[in-house]
N, C-alpha and C positions, 0 to 999 in steps of 0.2 A: 503495499499499500504505498502510495507516494502523497504524503500530506501536504497541504497547502493551506494559505490564509487568503483572504482577500480583506482590503483596507480601502477605504476613500481617503485621498492624500490631498494636501492643501487646503483641508477643511477642517472643522472642529465639530461639524454636524455631519448624521449620518444621511447619505443620499446626496450629498454635496461633493465639490471636487472632483478627483480623477480616481476611479476605480483602478485597483492594482492587484494582481495576484501574485502570490510569493512562495516558494518553496524553500522553508528555512533550511532544509538539510536536505540537500539535492545529491550527495554523493554517490547513491545508489541507484541514480536516475540515467540509463545510458543517454550521453549526450547528442546520438543521433534522434534521440525522440525530443529534445527541447522545443524544436520548430512545430514539430505536430502537435505537442501540448499547449503551445502558447495559440496556434491556431484554432483548438478545439476550446480552450477558454474564452478567445475571441475578446478579450479585453485590449486596451490600447497597449499595455505592456504587462509581460509575465517576467519575473525574477528568479533564478536558480542561484542559491546561496551555496558557494562550494569552499573548500579549503583553499587558503593562499597559496599562490604559487611563488610570491615575492616574501622574503623573509621579513620584510617591514611592516606587513599587513596581517591582519587577524582573518580577514574573510576576502572570497571574490564574488563578484556580483556578476552574472551574464544575463543579460537585458534582451528580451525578443519580443517584438510586434507580432500581430498574426502573419505577416510574410517575412520579415528578417530579422537578425540580430542587429542591435544597435551598440557602437561603441561609448555613447555617452547619453543618457537622459536624465532629468532632475528628480521628475515624480516617482520614478521606481528608487532611485537613490535615499530618498527621504523617507518612502513607506517602508522599504526594506529594513532601514535603520529603527524604525519605529516598531516594527514587527520583531525586530532581534532584542531590542531593549526589553520588550514586553515578557520577553522570555528568561530574563535575569533577574536576580535580585537586586540590581544595584542601580540607584537613581540618585545622581545622573549615570549615564553609561557612555563611555566613550570607547571608540575602536577605529581603526586604520580599515579601510575597504579598497580593495584591488578592482579599479575598471580598466577596461579595454585601453582607455587614454591616460591612463594612470592611477596614484593613489590619492585618497580624498578621506581626510580625518572626519569622524562623524561624532558629532556631541549630542547626546539625547538626553533630554529629561523630561520629566513628568510635569504639565501646566495643568493644575485643576484634576481635571478627569481624563485627558487625553495625552499621548506623547509629542513631543515637538522635536524636531530635529535640525540641526545646522550643519552645514559642510561647506568646505573650503573647494571649491573648483579646481581640479588639478591643472586645467589647461586655459591658459589666457586667449582672448577672442582673436582670429584670424579674419581679415577681411578678404571677402571673396570678389569676384570679377563685376564689373557693371552690369546692374539688372536688366531685363528686358524694359521697354518702353512705358512711362505712365499711362500713355494711351492703350498699350496692349493689355497692361496689368489692371486698368479699370473695366476694361471690356469683361476681362475674365473674372471680375467680382460683381459685375453689374453696378459698377458707379461710373459717376462724371469723372472726366480726366482732372478737373480742377479740385476734386474731394481727395486727391493723393498729393501731399505736400512733398514728401522727400521718400527715398527708397534708398535701400542698403541691405548687403548680404553679410551675415557675419557666421561664424562657428566657434564652439568652444568643443568640437567633436562631433556636433551634429548641424550641419549647414541649414541656416535659415534666411528666408529672404523678408525683410522686414517692409511694411509700407505703412508710414505715417500719416495717418488721415487728419482731415480738416475739422471733424466734429464727430461726437459720440452717436450721434444719430446715423450718420455713415456708417460706423462701425457696425451697428445693428442691422443696417439695411443690406450690407455686404452679402451676397450669394455667388458661391463659386459655381461657374460654369466649366463642368469638367472636361469638355470637348476644348474649349479654348484655351483652360490651363495647360492640358497636354500639348496642345499647338505652340502656345507661345513659351513654355518653359522647357520643350524638349530639348534634352540635352545641357540645359543650364546647370550650374553648379549646386544650387540650392533648390530642392524640390519642395519644400515645405514653406508654407507663406503666413507669417503672422502681420496681420492689418493692426493698428492699435491707434488709440488717441491719448494722448497725455495732458493732464491738467496739473501743473508745478511737480510736485514728486509723486504723484500717482497715474497708474498707466491702466487703461481699460483695453483689454486684448482680446482677439479672437487667433484660433490656429486652424489652418486646413492642410492635411497630410495624406491626401488621398494614394500617394505612391506607396506608403506604409499600411495601406489598409485601415486608414483613420481618416474619414469624411471629416469630422472636426474635433478637435480634442478640448477638454475641458480645463486641463492646468497643465503646462509645458516649461519644466523646470530647465530642459536645456536650451530652449528658446530665450528663457528670463535671463541666463549667463550669458547667453551670445549678445543679449540685447544692450548688455554693458558695454560692448564696443560701440554700436550704435549712438547710445547715449553719450558717450564721452565724445565722439567724432562729431556731434551734432550740439555740443553742450552750448549754451548760452555763454555769452562773452565774459561774465563775471566768473563763472566756474571755470573758463579755459584759461584762467590765468594763473591761477594755483593750486599747488599741491593740496588734494582735498580727500575725503571719504563720504560718499554720497548714500542716503538709503531710500529706497524707492516700495510702493507698494504695486504689485501688479496685481488686478483683478481681472479674471478670466472665467470664462464658463456661464457667466449670467444669461447670456441670450441662447443658452441651451437648459437653462434650469437647473445648472449644476454650479452653483456659484464657489469659486474658489480663490483663496489670497497665498500670493506666493511674496516672501519678504526678500528682497535684493538690495545688497549692501556692496559696494566697490570702492577700492582704494585707487588714486590715479598720482602719480609722481612724473613730472616732466611730461605732461600730457599721455602718459601710456598706462593703460589697465595693469596694475600689479596685484590685486588681489581682489577675487570676486567670492562672495559668501551668500548662498541660499539658504532658507529657513522656511518651513512648514510644519503644520501639524497633521496627523493620521488619527482616523477612525478605525478600528477594528468592525467589519460588518459580518464576517462569515469563515467556517473553517469546513474543510471537505477532503476528500482523498481520491486518487486515481488508483485503478485496479493494478497490480504487476502487468505491464504491457510489453516487457521485454520477451 
């Protein structure tokens, strides 16, 4: 029997945030089954927890969408950390997770009745090539061209195309045309789109990732990490002048009826992002088991 847990991540309320399946002791599961199991569960991500291969880490996390393995994603890291903490007697509970992109230190603590995890993103943002034209992107999202203010593509292990929109209303009205998406982004570096609207240090965002088998994602930590690169490169003048640490709230999933909150903090030195930290809560929802499938 292969035991797993389901948690709602980046929320403190059941049936909010982003659901996640975690196999907390996956050593006996043949790795040839990971993708099939993730497809069977059919959540945005499923995590298999294994012994670390790096002596500096305590665990290894392998992260799968219904269609492929990911090198990095934020909500699986946060949710898995909370699931592991709940199995321990320590509060707070700290450990190092080995991801495909590097090592991430996890600090987990009980906040009232739910676990909250904070981790340092192991890879700083990389900027991608120039995105497709705003004209084409607006058509793919059923928006007017002037509703897209700026675009940029960044990655902390998962390439994301960011579209900064002119209004919260435009964000709610955005509707992905899959045929145009495939036409305009065919062969482009980033196959996931995050349109967002910002007001001061609060971000309202949505995420479309059909290439990963995810029509819309209610909470995307990997995108939140990469967003630090975009926000730094498009900082207001006063911010751009000084070394600084900035904190942002990223609200996602509201238009799906699964509200989520991702806390993003990043530090900048000499106009370069030097540290990114993500924080989020998780709520356990269910436990189950797969029969021995080998």
